[in-house]
C-alpha positions in Angstrom: 108.6 89.3 115.5 107.8 90.7 112.3 104.3 92.6 110.4 101.9 90.7 109.1 100.4 93.5 107.9 99.1 96.6 107.6 95.7 97.1 108.7 92.8 99.3 107.4 89.4 100.1 109.6 87.0 101.0 107.1 82.5 101.1 106.4 83.2 99.2 103.1 85.6 96.1 102.9 85.7 95.3 99.4 85.4 98.5 97.8 88.7 99.8 99.7 90.2 96.6 98.9 89.2 96.6 95.3 90.6 99.9 95.0 93.8 99.6 96.6 93.7 96.1 94.7 94.0 97.9 91.2 96.1 100.9 93.2 98.9 98.5 94.0 98.2 95.7 90.9 97.8 92.9 93.4 94.8 90.5 93.9 92.1 90.1 96.5 92.3 87.4 98.1 89.4 84.9 97.0 87.4 84.4 100.3 87.8 88.0 101.0 83.9 88.9 102.1 82.0 92.3 103.6 83.5 91.8 107.1 87.2 91.1 106.1 89.0 91.6 102.8 92.8 91.1 102.6 95.5 91.7 100.0 98.6 88.9 100.8 101.7 90.5 99.9 103.2 90.4 96.6 106.9 91.3 95.2 107.6 94.9 97.2 103.7 95.6 98.9 102.8 93.9 102.0 99.6 92.4 102.9 97.0 94.2 103.4 94.8 94.4 106.0 90.7 95.8 105.2 88.2 95.6 108.6 84.8 96.6 108.6 84.1 98.7 111.2 80.9 101.1 112.3 83.1 104.2 111.8 83.5 106.3 109.4 87.5 108.2 109.7 87.3 112.0 111.6 90.7 112.8 111.5 94.4 112.0 110.0 96.0 109.4 109.4 99.1 108.4 112.2 100.2 106.0 109.7 100.0 106.5 105.4 101.4 104.7 102.7 103.8 106.4 100.1 103.9 104.7 96.9 107.0 105.0 94.3 105.6 104.6 90.3 107.4 101.4 89.3 110.1 101.2 86.5 107.2 101.4 83.8 105.9 104.2 84.5 105.7 107.9 85.8 104.9 109.6 89.2 102.1 112.3 86.7 100.9 108.3 85.2 100.3 106.9 88.2 98.3 109.9 89.6 96.5 110.0 87.5 96.2 106.1 87.1 94.6 106.4 90.6 92.9 109.0 90.5 90.8 107.5 87.6 90.2 104.3 90.0 88.9 107.2 92.9 91.7 108.7 94.7 91.6 112.3 94.8 94.0 114.6 95.4 94.7 116.4 98.2 98.1 118.3 98.2 100.4 118.5 95.4 103.4 119.0 96.5 105.4 118.0 92.6 107.8 120.7 91.4 108.8 121.4 87.7 112.8 119.5 88.0 110.1 116.5 88.9 110.4 116.6 92.4 108.2 116.3 95.1 105.1 114.8 95.8 101.2 114.2 95.9 98.9 113.5 99.0 95.8 111.8 98.0 93.2 109.9 99.9 91.4 106.9 98.8 87.5 106.4 98.8 87.4 106.4 102.6 89.6 109.1 103.0 92.8 107.2 103.9 95.5 109.8 102.8 99.0 108.1 101.0 101.5 109.8 99.4 102.8 109.6 95.6 106.4 110.4 95.2 
């Protein structure tokens, strides 16, 4: 067996897919729609599938993404960029020596980390 995609339940598939497409610099599949949106695997990024569900998120994620800045950028630059795209900072666990990470939430409150 192999993992085909990481699937995220959401109420607005296209908005979620657009956020993650911009966040990961990975294009959405052209046939993405209101029911299902897809970002194919890209370089080191697994495929992401966004599926419409009627309920909103109510508890902490049991699985989350840990992101790392690409070589041409920095952790802090990427956190700022992600916040500009619509992410919210939930917990700042960065240290002055450059170690640590930040916990953010995407537009539908799914937590993810940037280290």
